[in-house]
All heavy atoms as TSV, in Angstrom:
chain	resi	resn	atom	element	x	y	z
A	1	MET	N	N	23.325	-2.322	1.447
A	1	MET	CA	C	23.381	-0.876	1.742
A	1	MET	C	C	21.982	-0.359	2.070
A	1	MET	O	O	21.756	0.369	3.078
A	1	MET	CB	C	23.897	-0.136	0.450
A	1	MET	CG	C	24.067	1.357	0.670
A	1	MET	SD	S	25.454	1.673	1.868
A	1	MET	CE	C	25.390	3.419	1.984
A	2	LEU	N	N	20.972	-0.718	1.250
A	2	LEU	CA	C	19.628	-0.303	1.474
A	2	LEU	C	C	19.074	-0.849	2.817
A	2	LEU	O	O	18.332	-0.192	3.535
A	2	LEU	CB	C	18.719	-0.686	0.298
A	2	LEU	CG	C	17.447	0.128	0.193
A	2	LEU	CD1	C	17.718	1.590	-0.066
A	2	LEU	CD2	C	16.614	-0.419	-0.991
A	3	GLU	N	N	19.435	-2.084	3.063
A	3	GLU	CA	C	18.919	-2.708	4.308
A	3	GLU	C	C	19.448	-1.983	5.572
A	3	GLU	O	O	18.746	-1.781	6.498
A	3	GLU	CB	C	19.496	-4.194	4.358
A	3	GLU	CG	C	18.670	-5.103	3.461
A	3	GLU	CD	C	19.128	-6.547	3.527
A	3	GLU	OE1	O	19.895	-6.820	4.501
A	3	GLU	OE2	O	18.807	-7.347	2.713
A	4	ALA	N	N	20.705	-1.577	5.474
A	4	ALA	CA	C	21.280	-0.805	6.636
A	4	ALA	C	C	20.531	0.507	6.813
A	4	ALA	O	O	20.255	0.939	7.949
A	4	ALA	CB	C	22.793	-0.579	6.410
A	5	PHE	N	N	20.183	1.140	5.688
A	5	PHE	CA	C	19.496	2.404	5.706
A	5	PHE	C	C	18.134	2.220	6.395
A	5	PHE	O	O	17.722	2.967	7.337
A	5	PHE	CB	C	19.275	2.964	4.367
A	5	PHE	CG	C	18.427	4.262	4.290
A	5	PHE	CD1	C	18.934	5.423	4.744
A	5	PHE	CD2	C	17.150	4.121	3.805
A	5	PHE	CE1	C	18.138	6.549	4.740
A	5	PHE	CE2	C	16.347	5.266	3.790
A	5	PHE	CZ	C	16.818	6.508	4.236
A	6	PHE	N	N	17.390	1.183	5.995
A	6	PHE	CA	C	16.062	0.896	6.573
A	6	PHE	C	C	16.223	0.572	8.067
A	6	PHE	O	O	15.336	0.929	8.884
A	6	PHE	CB	C	15.363	-0.179	5.821
A	6	PHE	CG	C	14.667	0.307	4.577
A	6	PHE	CD1	C	15.046	-0.125	3.332
A	6	PHE	CD2	C	13.620	1.213	4.677
A	6	PHE	CE1	C	14.407	0.321	2.162
A	6	PHE	CE2	C	13.011	1.675	3.525
A	6	PHE	CZ	C	13.394	1.200	2.264
A	7	GLU	N	N	17.278	-0.151	8.406
A	7	GLU	CA	C	17.521	-0.564	9.795
A	7	GLU	C	C	17.657	0.675	10.657
A	7	GLU	O	O	17.121	0.788	11.731
A	7	GLU	CB	C	18.675	-1.487	9.847
A	7	GLU	CG	C	18.645	-2.535	11.009
A	7	GLU	CD	C	19.681	-3.567	10.930
A	7	GLU	OE1	O	19.730	-4.190	9.881
A	7	GLU	OE2	O	20.436	-3.719	11.875
A	8	ALA	N	N	18.507	1.598	10.141
A	8	ALA	CA	C	18.832	2.841	10.886
A	8	ALA	C	C	17.523	3.636	11.030
A	8	ALA	O	O	17.268	4.222	12.092
A	8	ALA	CB	C	19.877	3.644	10.154
A	9	LEU	N	N	16.733	3.699	9.974
A	9	LEU	CA	C	15.425	4.421	9.949
A	9	LEU	C	C	14.526	3.811	11.061
A	9	LEU	O	O	13.918	4.550	11.801
A	9	LEU	CB	C	14.827	4.391	8.584
A	9	LEU	CG	C	13.744	5.462	8.335
A	9	LEU	CD1	C	14.425	6.812	8.271
A	9	LEU	CD2	C	13.061	5.161	7.014
A	10	LEU	N	N	14.456	2.484	11.083
A	10	LEU	CA	C	13.594	1.815	12.041
A	10	LEU	C	C	14.052	2.109	13.465
A	10	LEU	O	O	13.234	2.388	14.328
A	10	LEU	CB	C	13.668	0.325	11.799
A	10	LEU	CG	C	12.638	-0.554	12.529
A	10	LEU	CD1	C	11.242	-0.189	11.958
A	10	LEU	CD2	C	12.924	-2.020	12.358
A	11	VAL	N	N	15.388	2.115	13.707
A	11	VAL	CA	C	15.906	2.433	15.020
A	11	VAL	C	C	15.543	3.836	15.413
A	11	VAL	O	O	15.133	4.118	16.507
A	11	VAL	CB	C	17.421	2.234	15.018
A	11	VAL	CG1	C	18.017	2.821	16.331
A	11	VAL	CG2	C	17.776	0.759	14.905
A	12	LEU	N	N	15.660	4.791	14.469
A	12	LEU	CA	C	15.373	6.160	14.747
A	12	LEU	C	C	13.910	6.363	15.138
A	12	LEU	O	O	13.490	7.067	16.028
A	12	LEU	CB	C	15.680	7.067	13.545
A	12	LEU	CG	C	17.182	7.400	13.385
A	12	LEU	CD1	C	17.445	8.154	12.154
A	12	LEU	CD2	C	17.659	8.238	14.592
A	13	VAL	N	N	13.016	5.650	14.352
A	13	VAL	CA	C	11.582	5.690	14.578
A	13	VAL	C	C	11.311	5.179	15.997
A	13	VAL	O	O	10.476	5.769	16.764
A	13	VAL	CB	C	10.801	4.939	13.535
A	13	VAL	CG1	C	9.338	4.749	13.924
A	13	VAL	CG2	C	10.880	5.616	12.168
A	14	CYS	N	N	11.884	4.027	16.398
A	14	CYS	CA	C	11.702	3.454	17.679
A	14	CYS	C	C	12.140	4.383	18.738
A	14	CYS	O	O	11.419	4.548	19.775
A	14	CYS	CB	C	12.529	2.120	17.797
A	14	CYS	SG	S	11.748	0.808	16.859
A	15	ILE	N	N	13.235	5.052	18.613
A	15	ILE	CA	C	13.749	6.022	19.582
A	15	ILE	C	C	12.784	7.196	19.707
A	15	ILE	O	O	12.470	7.640	20.835
A	15	ILE	CB	C	15.176	6.455	19.191
A	15	ILE	CG1	C	16.176	5.352	19.354
A	15	ILE	CG2	C	15.556	7.646	20.111
A	15	ILE	CD1	C	17.557	5.692	18.820
A	16	GLY	N	N	12.370	7.643	18.600
A	16	GLY	CA	C	11.387	8.786	18.567
A	16	GLY	C	C	10.090	8.451	19.318
A	16	GLY	O	O	9.615	9.199	20.116
A	17	VAL	N	N	9.582	7.247	19.016
A	17	VAL	CA	C	8.336	6.787	19.651
A	17	VAL	C	C	8.564	6.641	21.205
A	17	VAL	O	O	7.679	7.034	21.947
A	17	VAL	CB	C	7.838	5.437	19.046
A	17	VAL	CG1	C	6.715	4.888	19.885
A	17	VAL	CG2	C	7.421	5.750	17.619
A	18	ALA	N	N	9.650	6.013	21.538
A	18	ALA	CA	C	10.012	5.842	22.938
A	18	ALA	C	C	10.095	7.188	23.657
A	18	ALA	O	O	9.561	7.404	24.759
A	18	ALA	CB	C	11.303	5.081	23.106
A	19	ALA	N	N	10.743	8.200	23.101
A	19	ALA	CA	C	10.932	9.520	23.665
A	19	ALA	C	C	9.542	10.176	23.807
A	19	ALA	O	O	9.233	10.791	24.830
A	19	ALA	CB	C	11.823	10.361	22.840
A	20	PHE	N	N	8.683	10.035	22.764
A	20	PHE	CA	C	7.354	10.633	22.788
A	20	PHE	C	C	6.506	10.034	23.932
A	20	PHE	O	O	5.868	10.701	24.712
A	20	PHE	CB	C	6.699	10.423	21.443
A	20	PHE	CG	C	5.294	11.021	21.389
A	20	PHE	CD1	C	5.229	12.445	21.293
A	20	PHE	CD2	C	4.126	10.277	21.420
A	20	PHE	CE1	C	3.943	13.017	21.226
A	20	PHE	CE2	C	2.909	10.878	21.311
A	20	PHE	CZ	C	2.794	12.253	21.285
A	21	MET	N	N	6.595	8.663	24.059
A	21	MET	CA	C	5.862	7.998	25.083
A	21	MET	C	C	6.359	8.446	26.458
A	21	MET	O	O	5.571	8.680	27.380
A	21	MET	CB	C	6.070	6.444	24.927
A	21	MET	CG	C	5.347	5.875	23.772
A	21	MET	SD	S	3.564	5.609	24.111
A	21	MET	CE	C	3.651	4.247	25.202
A	22	GLY	N	N	7.657	8.541	26.589
A	22	GLY	CA	C	8.238	9.003	27.871
A	22	GLY	C	C	7.757	10.356	28.294
A	22	GLY	O	O	7.356	10.631	29.396
A	23	LEU	N	N	7.736	11.318	27.316
A	23	LEU	CA	C	7.272	12.661	27.591
A	23	LEU	C	C	5.793	12.626	27.958
A	23	LEU	O	O	5.350	13.328	28.893
A	23	LEU	CB	C	7.484	13.519	26.328
A	23	LEU	CG	C	8.912	14.024	26.198
A	23	LEU	CD1	C	9.010	14.810	24.885
A	23	LEU	CD2	C	9.234	15.008	27.302
A	24	THR	N	N	5.020	11.824	27.230
A	24	THR	CA	C	3.579	11.820	27.527
A	24	THR	C	C	3.322	11.206	28.953
A	24	THR	O	O	2.506	11.818	29.713
A	24	THR	CB	C	2.882	10.851	26.505
A	24	THR	OG1	O	3.126	11.329	25.187
A	24	THR	CG2	C	1.368	10.846	26.706
A	25	VAL	N	N	4.041	10.162	29.305
A	25	VAL	CA	C	3.911	9.600	30.617
A	25	VAL	C	C	4.323	10.599	31.675
A	25	VAL	O	O	3.668	10.758	32.708
A	25	VAL	CB	C	4.734	8.302	30.721
A	25	VAL	CG1	C	4.814	7.826	32.226
A	25	VAL	CG2	C	4.134	7.211	29.857
A	26	LYS	N	N	5.440	11.305	31.403
A	26	LYS	CA	C	5.890	12.344	32.337
A	26	LYS	C	C	4.858	13.413	32.570
A	26	LYS	O	O	4.581	13.796	33.677
A	26	LYS	CB	C	7.176	12.939	31.797
A	26	LYS	CG	C	8.123	13.512	32.856
A	26	LYS	CD	C	9.379	13.959	32.192
A	26	LYS	CE	C	10.398	14.388	33.247
A	26	LYS	NZ	N	11.626	14.911	32.633
A	27	LYS	N	N	4.247	13.868	31.454
A	27	LYS	CA	C	3.214	14.904	31.577
A	27	LYS	C	C	2.010	14.447	32.328
A	27	LYS	O	O	1.478	15.126	33.211
A	27	LYS	CB	C	2.773	15.401	30.201
A	27	LYS	CG	C	3.699	16.401	29.623
A	27	LYS	CD	C	3.188	16.947	28.270
A	27	LYS	CE	C	4.072	18.046	27.686
A	27	LYS	NZ	N	3.541	18.550	26.402
A	28	LEU	N	N	1.568	13.191	32.065
A	28	LEU	CA	C	0.432	12.629	32.769
A	28	LEU	C	C	0.729	12.485	34.254
A	28	LEU	O	O	-0.079	12.739	35.092
A	28	LEU	CB	C	0.091	11.273	32.167
A	28	LEU	CG	C	-0.714	11.293	30.824
A	28	LEU	CD1	C	-0.768	9.895	30.263
A	28	LEU	CD2	C	-2.068	11.876	31.024
A	29	TYR	N	N	2.000	12.023	34.550
A	29	TYR	CA	C	2.357	11.816	35.935
A	29	TYR	C	C	2.389	13.150	36.701
A	29	TYR	O	O	1.981	13.278	37.817
A	29	TYR	CB	C	3.746	11.175	35.979
A	29	TYR	CG	C	4.241	10.819	37.379
A	29	TYR	CD1	C	3.602	9.761	38.085
A	29	TYR	CD2	C	5.235	11.521	38.016
A	29	TYR	CE1	C	4.017	9.455	39.328
A	29	TYR	CE2	C	5.667	11.236	39.279
A	29	TYR	CZ	C	5.050	10.161	39.971
A	29	TYR	OH	O	5.473	9.850	41.230
A	30	GLN	N	N	2.944	14.191	36.009
A	30	GLN	CA	C	2.990	15.555	36.647
A	30	GLN	C	C	1.556	16.088	36.763
A	30	GLN	O	O	1.252	16.785	37.767
A	30	GLN	CB	C	3.835	16.457	35.815
A	30	GLN	CG	C	5.338	16.219	36.021
A	30	GLN	CD	C	6.168	17.151	35.237
A	30	GLN	OE1	O	5.663	17.909	34.402
A	30	GLN	NE2	N	7.466	17.130	35.476
A	31	GLY	N	N	0.722	15.832	35.829
A	31	GLY	CA	C	-0.651	16.331	35.825
A	31	GLY	C	C	-1.497	15.764	36.938
A	31	GLY	O	O	-2.366	16.423	37.485
A	32	GLN	N	N	-1.172	14.506	37.395
A	32	GLN	CA	C	-1.986	13.842	38.424
A	32	GLN	C	C	-1.695	14.446	39.762
A	32	GLN	O	O	-2.476	14.485	40.631
A	32	GLN	CB	C	-1.635	12.339	38.374
A	32	GLN	CG	C	-2.437	11.621	37.333
A	32	GLN	CD	C	-2.221	10.135	37.315
A	32	GLN	OE1	O	-1.361	9.644	38.126
A	32	GLN	NE2	N	-2.998	9.400	36.614
A	33	ARG	N	N	-0.391	14.891	39.953
A	33	ARG	CA	C	-0.055	15.331	41.327
A	33	ARG	C	C	-0.519	16.721	41.621
A	33	ARG	O	O	-0.699	17.592	40.810
A	33	ARG	CB	C	1.517	15.327	41.449
A	33	ARG	CG	C	1.994	13.888	41.427
A	33	ARG	CD	C	3.259	13.721	42.264
A	33	ARG	NE	N	4.399	14.502	41.713
A	33	ARG	CZ	C	5.582	14.523	42.222
A	33	ARG	NH1	N	5.862	13.762	43.240
A	33	ARG	NH2	N	6.525	15.245	41.689
Protein backbone atom coordinates (compact mmCIF):
# COMPACT_ATOMS: atom_id res chain seq x y z
CA MET A 1 0.00 0.00 0.00
CA LEU A 2 2.75 2.44 0.98
CA GLU A 3 4.79 1.52 -2.11
CA ALA A 4 1.85 2.39 -4.38
CA PHE A 5 1.48 5.74 -2.61
CA PHE A 6 5.16 6.61 -3.11
CA GLU A 7 4.95 5.43 -6.72
CA ALA A 8 1.97 7.71 -7.39
CA LEU A 9 3.76 10.58 -5.66
CA LEU A 10 6.85 10.01 -7.82
CA VAL A 11 4.72 10.01 -10.97
CA LEU A 12 3.01 13.26 -9.92
CA VAL A 13 6.39 14.89 -9.23
CA CYS A 14 7.69 13.76 -12.65
CA ILE A 15 4.60 15.18 -14.37
CA GLY A 16 4.93 18.44 -12.46
CA VAL A 17 8.61 18.79 -13.37
CA ALA A 18 7.88 17.95 -17.02
CA ALA A 19 5.09 20.55 -17.16
CA PHE A 20 7.34 23.17 -15.52
CA MET A 21 10.14 22.43 -17.99
CA GLY A 22 7.69 22.64 -20.88
CA LEU A 23 6.42 26.04 -19.74
CA THR A 24 9.98 27.31 -19.23
CA VAL A 25 11.05 26.18 -22.71
CA LYS A 26 7.90 27.72 -24.19
CA LYS A 27 8.59 31.06 -22.50
CA LEU A 28 12.23 31.01 -23.61
CA TYR A 29 11.19 30.12 -27.17
CA GLN A 30 8.62 32.94 -27.27
CA GLY A 31 11.11 35.38 -25.71
CA GLN A 32 13.69 34.72 -28.43
CA ARG A 33 11.34 35.58 -31.29
